[in-house]
Structures are given as structure tokens and as C-alpha cells.
SEVO-62436 format. One record per atom (N, C-alpha, C): z, y, x. Coordinates in steps of 0.001 Angstrom, whole numbers, plus 500000, padded with zeros to 6 digits. Example, Ala and Ser with C-alpha at 12.3 -4.5 7.8 and 13.67 -1.06 7.14 Angstrom:
REM residues 2
507800494310513190 507800495500512300 507800496700513200 507080497750512850 507140498940513670 507870500030512900 
***
This chain:
REM residues 305
902256078394167108 902683079208167609 904113079095168035 904375078534167084 906240077793167292 905703076552168373 905002075708168336 905246074607169233 904624075220170733 903570076143170565 903410077135172386 905190077738172433 906079078714171815 907434078776172380 907761077820172811 908039076497171681 908618076106172134 909147074867173927 907350075067174405 907136075113175223 907177075769176368 907334077188176463 907765078085176834 909175077884177306 909514077795176095 911208077824176413 911798076231177100 910825075281176995 911558074347177857 910954074367179368 909808075320179479 909241075327180854 910479076175181713 910920077232180697 911899078128180966 912914077888181313 913176076723180833 914744075997180860 914910075392182177 913422074681182329 913905073454183309 913453074624184878 912947075438184896 912989076440185944 914345077100186202 914884076942184697 916443078448185249 917584076825186032 916981075716185298 917958074692185670 918024074521187394 916374074188187832 916410074396188983 916743075279190052 916795076513189548 916588077879190626 918370077926190379 919196077618189464 920592077738189289 921282076363189853 920979075012190054 921334074221190760 920675074399192589 919926074810193142 919408075589194091 920596077033194575 920591078226193472 921807078803194181 922901078261194332 923720077078193827 924954076612193054 924832075902194517 924419075212194512 924333074702195843 924330075067197489 923718076472197671 923111076909198818 924801077855198909 924968078417197685 926243078998197823 927827077886198300 927710077091197699 928956075568198116 928828075861199522 927749075086199722 927304075021201428 927992076199202325 927601077560202088 927860078419202926 929191078294202763 929954078318201764 930932078967201510 932228077757202374 932059076366202034 932465075280202866 932130075340204400 931473076196205117 930720076795206618 931967078120206409 932207078921205656 932801080011205668 934330079947205900 934677079343205011 935448078757205100 936762077993205882 936227076946206364 936503076460208105 936191077426208801 935392079051208992 935059079574210253 936732080540210084 936837080907208822 937886081900208440 938905081577208586 939176080104208156 940229079411208622 941090079069209648 939892078741211213 940109078551212154 940554080087213020 939437080793212481 939756081559212951 941251082667212516 941734082765211329 943464083070210852 943876082263211148 943782080934211731 944946080627212593 944716080997214189 943710081280214981 943610080657216240 944057082535216360 943527083548215707 944005084729215417 944914085365215297 945864084214214585 947321084607213720 947023086164212713 945864085515211727 946115086729210891 945922086594209733 946799086702208908 947401086693207230 945976087254206528 945501087746207045 944390088579206038 943077087644206032 942989087379207424 941980086635207460 942229085106206566 943492084533206574 943778083193205887 943594083451204415 943931084676204219 943800085123202997 942893085278202252 941741085664202858 940328085262202534 939524084053202946 940055082971203336 939508082129204021 939799081036202462 940918081366201800 941006081277200569 940723081547199161 940410082382199366 939212083207198787 937427082519198561 937295082608199773 936147081349200114 936291080108199578 937065079330199574 937091077889199361 937238078001198135 937715078545197144 938069079260195777 936267079312194642 935565079647196308 934050079682195872 933403078561195310 933837077883196503 933709076265196323 933750075360194950 934817075994194539 935222075239193230 933943076035191782 934581077662192517 933428077837191676 931977077750190985 931414077268192335 929820077064192300 930061076100191469 930930074740191687 930671073782190466 930917073945189209 931746075004189405 931999075341187497 930769075531187098 929468076862187770 928466076898187339 927545076121186984 927673075263188374 926699074024188120 926806073494186914 927653073353186796 928130072541185027 927752073435184038 928409074537184426 927903074839182952 926739075375182376 925794075723183938 924576075622182987 923682074664183082 923996073423183646 923223072142183305 923606071947181845 925015072210181320 925217071959179378 924607072731179031 924625074341179009 924101075092178216 922398075329178442 921947074344178976 920768074129179061 920307073353178433 921329072012178033 920715071617176881 919797071593175940 918798071151175505 917718071495174053 918880071104172707 918886071806171602 919707071719170638 919819070782170259 921113070138169518 920897068556169333 921600068988167128 922208067739166477 922375067663165316 923479068755165593 924700068076166881 925857068776166335 925843070098166854 924606070648167707 925003072101168217 922944072283167677 922943072715166811 921722073504166221 920934074345166292 921902075651167591 921751076415167819 921688076502169390 921733075529169854 921761075383171341 923084075291171742 923267075018173256 924126074882173731 924677076125175166 923745077330174953 923938078838175408 925295079311175608 926695079138174632 927344079429174959 928568078765175757 928237077105176276 928624077274177713 928616077971178615 927585078620178590 927500079025180175 928747080700179926 928979080750179201 930272081827178976 931755080907178833 932029079617179195 933133079101178824 933174078921180516 932052078306181251 931748078640182459 932537079881183029 932126080784182526 932090082408183615 934175082594183221 934170082204181695 935588082231181461 936551081460182780 936568080377182600 936974079555183546 936757079739185417 935684080332185254 935587081172186731 936260082486187021 936358083195185809 937662084342185451 938895083628185986 939494082658185375 940593081911185402 941276081737186971 940063081003187555 939780080852188695 940150081676189716 939690082582190062 939652084347190537 941273085101190051 941646085050188739 942658085591188741 943740084802189183 943875083402189473 945174082679189850 944535083296191629 943685082900192079 943535083235193695 944349084760194105 943342085421192651 944075086851193571 945730087598192906 945844086498192247 947361087007192052 947918086154192981 947951085042193551 949027084279194315 948770084820195945 947658085491196513 947182086614197228 948064087855197157 947732088419196074 948786089616195995 950274089293196270 950654088147195392 952265088241195249 952349088230196905 952243087082197695 952623086678199054 952275088177199928 951670088711199458 951175090272200674 952354091086200110 953167091247199280 953526092220198230 955345091840199414 955725090337198946 956557090064199642 956604090253201003 955150090210202022 955685090404203286 955668091809203786 955270092375202743 955419094226203416 956860094220202894 957647093599201640 958688093990201156 959713093527202233 959602092231202913 960425091626203759 960229092114205480 959179092295205529 959234092760206894 958553091584207712 957807090665207115 957384089216208122 955874089452208299 956011090543209630 954587090802209368 954154090224211273 953306089348211435 953323089040212419 953031089914213696 952407089456214853 951935090168216030 950244090211215267 950451091309216569 948788091667215809 947494090547216424 946744090509215183 945835089446214955 944311089754216493 944096088470216384 943214088522217713 941872089234217436 940919089253218547 939494089594218002 938728088884217247 938690087192217254 938079086171216810 938171086877215040 939039087430214618 939718087236213453 938611088401212818 938386089864213674 937395090671213700 935796090237213453 935429089701214345 934824088513214130 934004087966212981 935143087316212187 934663085848211209 934807087245210835 935342088071210228 935514088984209050 933732090010208719 933273089952209953 932084090718209946 931273089798209482 931183088565210115 929893087555209587 930006087113208084 931436086857207601 931813086768206001 930928088032205080 931198089248205307 930843090535205018 929101090408204882 928446090229206161 926700089907206119 926759088601205508 926788087561205709 926959086412204370 926994086605203264 928280087116202831 928615086756201630 927532088355200431 927297089090201474 926785090363200742 925030089560200066 924719089338201178 923026088334201061 923074087525200225 924325086503200257 924838085612198980 924883086307197690 925244087112197631 925457088163195992 923914088848196108 923108089235196189 922112089839196047 920810088781195820 921002087663196052 919972086749196268 920786085291194602 921871085872194282 922524085154193328 921853086372192335 921994087340191837 922293088187191364 920415088275190998 919180087821191683 918665088411191728 917852086946190267 918403085957190485 918392085021189655 919078084923188433 919888085282188678 920742085979187698 920232086805186612 919530087709186998 918607088967186356 917289088165185610 916467087155186351 916058086578186337 915768086206185061 916776084899184630 916860084282184009 918231084218182955 918659086064183113 919916086442182100 920775085316182090 921235085274182669 922456084165183088 923675084765183461 924504084227182018 925639085003182199 926456084272183710 926295083151183750 926953082570185079 926595082727186178 925483082459186388 924990083140187654 925956084903187901 925618085460186806 925958087045187170 926861086733187161 927917085798186596 929616085994187217 929933085289188670 928274084470189110 928936083700190539 928474085350191232 927320085525190588 927342087041191873 928294088054192244 928823088526191385 929735089168191582 931273088493192046 930879086980192056 932185086350192570 931870086652194570 930836086284194870 930311086620196331 930227088045196413 930078089186195642 930418090149195863 931851090722195955 932759090150195202 934547090406195542 935064089594196522 933956088639197106 934253088254198793 934080089025199723 932757089654199269 932668090549200634 933223091609200962 933595092432199763 934275093104199395 935662092795200396 936751091440199940 937779091091200090 937559091616201818 936473090504202283 936210091029204140 936444092143204787 935744092984203957 935567094057204281 937224095144204310 938271094615203611 939766094629203332 940214094077204600 939870092832204907 940307092041205813 940282092637207585 938614093169207769 938767093840208699 939157094984208950 939243095464207978 940337097166207828 941419096533208247 942126095478207369 943257095741207807 943710094820209083 942969093547209717 942454093049211105 942633094455212075 941469095742211920 941746096431212853 942932097612213399 943021097537211804 944223098750212490 945675097728212465 945752096679212303 946635095922213354 946801095829214947 945243095468215229 945081095661216152 945433097250217185 945177098296216479 945492099466216968 946651099567216536 947680099141216373 949437099396216593 950025099398215089 949393098924214155 949830098815212736 949758097691212234 950758097177212248 951056095619212061 950977095668210338 951654096294209729 951926096283208356 950658096085207894 949191097032208477 947911096574207726 947276095514207304 947575094319208299 947498093152207514 948120092684206124 948990092565205762 949417092481204128 948925093440203481 948650094813203809 948458095211202664 947018095318202805 945782094796203507 944431094252203389 944667093209202587 946023091891202276 945824091180201782 946051091378200640 947215092801200223 947141093465198755 945973093732198293 945048094643198763 944021094635198594 942673094206197967 942679092929199124 941357091805198688 942321091381197391 943717091234196924 943669090675195950 943272091557194529 943204092669194951 943535093894193883 941662093058193603 940640093619194587 939755093030194772 939090091928193567 939914090664194326 939529089604193296 939829089723192278 941196090643191164 941544090247190237 940547091679189316 939817092692190304 939244093464188978 937808092454189027 937436091990189570 936195090798189556 936462089888188679 937647090072188132 937743088096187514 938199089061186151 938629090262185877 938585091228184100 937123091052183941 936523091783185065 934791092005184246 934448090774183914 934061089559184783 933587088769184278 934698088269183210 935225088202182477 936380087485181429 935722088628180446 935600089961180980 935470090491179377 933876090414178546 933138090133180064 931095090106179877 931465088604179175 932424087332179783 932205086536178580 932514086222177475 933588086862177046 934180086971175656 933793088158174954 932730089155174994 932110089470174323 931036088831174165 930127087633174916 929316087374174552 929584086187173225 930754085724173511 931175084062172661 931482085198170882 932217086342171075 932291087038170127 931373087717168892 930347087312168681 928858088118168618 929428089498168799 929772089601169674 929023091199170442 927600091623170187 927287092479169007 925844092864168949 925284093478170529 924088093504170310 923162093705171583 923356095125171693 922569095575172909 923292096794173222 922310097891172096 922810099246171930 922014100176171213 920518100263171894 920092100263172824 918108100265173048 917927099252172971 918394098177173163 917367096924172638 917789097139171114 918480097479170036 918386097616168345 917105098474168426 917323099777169045 916107100584168695 914937100165169502 914485099370170141 913705098562170466 912749097816169672 913886096697168907 913720096171167994 912886096829166927 913780097726165821 913612098474165235 911822099094165398 911732099722166551 910286100436166390 909826099280166417 909910098221166831 908602097240166954 908470096796165962 909522096675164593 909179096380163432 908460097664162719 908796098716163001 908007100453162319 906330099672162983 906347099561163544 904769099353164449 903877098713163419 904178097614163097 903686096661162158 903013097103160680 901561096692160962 901049096833159432 901613096627158274 901857097670157343 902294096872156212 904538097493156229 904577097632157158 906351097759156995 905927099101156456 907172099805155821 907693101379155550 908970101617155705 909291100869156357 910888100772156469 911852099940157105 912905099861158090 913938099036158092 915118099265157724 914978098686156811 916345098849155975 917970098444156555 918011097402157093 918931096815157853 918576096067159466 919272096289160197 919254095203161560 920381095337162334 920836093589161959 922273093096162690 921385092354163999 922472092341164615 921701092203166648 923384091212166473 923069090145167124 924846089195167670 924241088793169073 925119088778169887 924649087996171620 925248086482171106 924206085383171424 924612084096171259 924667083216172734 925579083693173817 925286083127175394 924617084422175465 923676084127176421 922479085276177009 921607085702176178 921901085122175130 920035085618174046 920680086077172598 919736086444171878 919971087598171371 919679087012169655 920636086851168700 919810086185166980 920276088231166563 918698087916165824 918700088770164838 918060088527163135 918868089716162615 918815089927160928 917780091369160628 917096091065160102 916773092357159973 915710092126158380 915899093746157714 915484093614156470 914184095074156556 913039094637156000 912064095820155554 911869095603154578 911111097398154516 910365097830153146 908975097434153058 908443097185152023 907289097076151584 906282097198150559 905341097296150247 904901097890149218 905195096922147899 906024097722146849 906564096080145665 905102095639144984 904069096399144799 902673095756144888 902000094289145376 902365094362146661 901919093028147553 902288091733146650 901917090787147230 901858089464146146 902706088806147723 903625087816147122 904406086885148125 903219086743149173 902599086087148943 902120085747150142 901596086482150961 901178087664150600 900881089457151749 902618089942152452 902878089819151469 904348090031152043 905126089291153353 904779087744152352 905182086892153988 904446087136155156 903366087562154914 902456087479156183 902877088661156852 903337089999156336 904005090914156661 905059090604157728 906192090026157006 907095089476157796 907059088225158896 905976087693159039 905777086830160206 904827087826160972 904347088582160745 903991089861161679 905049090420162595 906178090515162014 907038091389162293 907865090159163005 908136089342162474 908711088026163701 907814088105164767 906524087591164608 906205087153165602 906232088351167031 905937089409166909 906104090555167091 907216090539168333 908226090571167594 909917091070168475 909678089588169151 909680089103168841 909962087475169586 908795087363170763 908168087693170692 907172087931171987 906794088909172898 907538090364172124 907675091563173064 909129091067173806 910146090360172918 911403090399173713 911881089330173836 911805088820175254 912296087220175729 913586086682175553 914334087937175236 915685087608175084 915863087063173612 915453087705172954 915312086757171412 915297085627171205 916131084984171073 916245083463170363 915674083036168919 916129083789168081 916068083499166946 916024085021165843 914633085253165437 915058086855164035 914828086063162874 915439086613161722 915288086327160495 914815087954159833 913908087901159063 912895088583158244 912970088580157253 913431089800156539 913608089623155032 913129091092154190 912141090377153317 911445092177152650 912182092334151577 911847093533151192 912828094471149918 911158095123149482 911448095604147998 910547096426147668 910934097946148143 909986099058148365 910499100049149086 911303100170147348 912558101519147451 912869102229146515 912498102847146232 912200103081144819 912055103965143998 910504103525143944 909983103112144309 908272102941143941 908661101513142545 907899101691141485 907546100606140403 906858099232141085 907964098143140765 906902096716140691 906376096634139782 
***
């Protein structure tokens, strides 16, 4: 049974690598095209908000590389130096991505505030900037749902972070669209205000990605719903008379479980071991997120041994 599980995990790993590579390549190619489109539109149409949005898209190219490298390393099989696997490298990739977003968002925000305070507002941007913003919104929102689908399928921290990076770019383009439209309607200060709003969106996503990655790196417990499900599955197994202890910890995007169950003290060692094996196999087979589970059998308290 263990061999079958190893074969299944290897197959899932290979499928995940292929999917993550495909998502990252599509994302990077799309972002190269969008960056050139936005930058050209920003320069030609004299739109500061669109140029800021182009910088955001340029950061997506770098983030795609981070995700691709992080996923490849995290998918490596356990070795002598990393007997528990390399899943946490996905968290490292997510942390690097959050740092890139924080720098991009902070730079755009500071420059926008300076323009508002100093009154360095350009003339109304051209119509081309509006078209570029609309194209960006549709494209990045499509990429968000595409990437998020694979992130949920493979429970990938790095792909989840990349999906929200795509969403942040779509939201920033919405801000650019509003700012550009406002400036064209005779309120030029809307352009730097739009750039500042874009910065806030980017920083918000950076904080969210950072928080999620840190939670998975510091042995944060699994959700209450997951722990309840593990407990219920254990109690359903023949011979289990109670669950005395249940501890979980996140290891990257996987879960480690420590479980102490209660059983009849009159059982032989072989019988108690068989019950522990049933609990172990039931939880691992029912919940794919569980990477490893340790089951300890205690005698039911109050009964004679």
C-alpha cells in the first residue's frame, strides 16, 4: 500500500510540475505582451497611471520566474538533507513574491503622493490609455481564474500567490481605467490618485501573500474543519474507543498529523497495531492533503490492563 501511495504522489508531483510550468510560461508571455502594450499606451497617450500599471505588469514577469523556480524545487523528492521533502520552498517563493509586490507598490505609491502634493499633473491622457486598461482588465482576470484553478487542484501556495498577483494587476487596471477616465473628463488629478489606489491594491495583496506563507512556515495548525474531519474518521474505525490527542501542523501546503487514540487495554500488541494501521490508512487515503500521520494507541483510562 505504501508503494502505491508513493507512485500516486510521484504521479501527482509530475502533473503539478507540468501544470505549474505551463501556467508560469503562459503568465510570463502574457505579461511581456501586456507590459509593452501598457508602456506604449502610457507614453503615447501621456498617462502616468498606465505607466504605473505597466510597471506592475513588468513585476509579474519576475514573479512568474520566482514561482517557476520555487515549484520545481518544492517538487523534488525527499533526500538525506531534506527527509521531509521540499514543500516549504513554495512558501519561500511566495515570500519573495510578496517582497517584489511590496517594493513595486511602495514605489508607485510614493511617486503618486509626490505628484499629488507637488501638483505635477500632466494634461488629460489619450483614448489609447483607456483601451489598454480595458484589455488589461479582461486579460488579467482571465489569468487569475486560470491560475487559481490549478492552485486549488494541486493545493499550491506559490500558484495561489501568483493567482492573486494576477488579480491585483486586474484591480490596478480598474484603478487606472477610472483615473484615466476622470482625467479625460476634466479632473487631471485623478491620474495620480489612480496610481496611489493601484499601489494600495498591490500592497494589500503583498501582505495577504506574506501572511499566508508565514502561517505555513511556522507550523501553523490545520483548519478547525480539517481537524474535526480527521477526528471523525479516526472514531469511525473499528476498535477505536476515543481520540485523546490530535495535533496538526502545516508543512508547506501539506498537513502532518499526530494522533493518540484509545483502545481496549486487553488487546494484544498485534491487535492494537492493526487498529492504528486502519486509522493511519483511512486518514491518508481520505484526505490527500495529509503527507504523514503518526498514530499512538493508549489503553482506555479506567479499565484494567
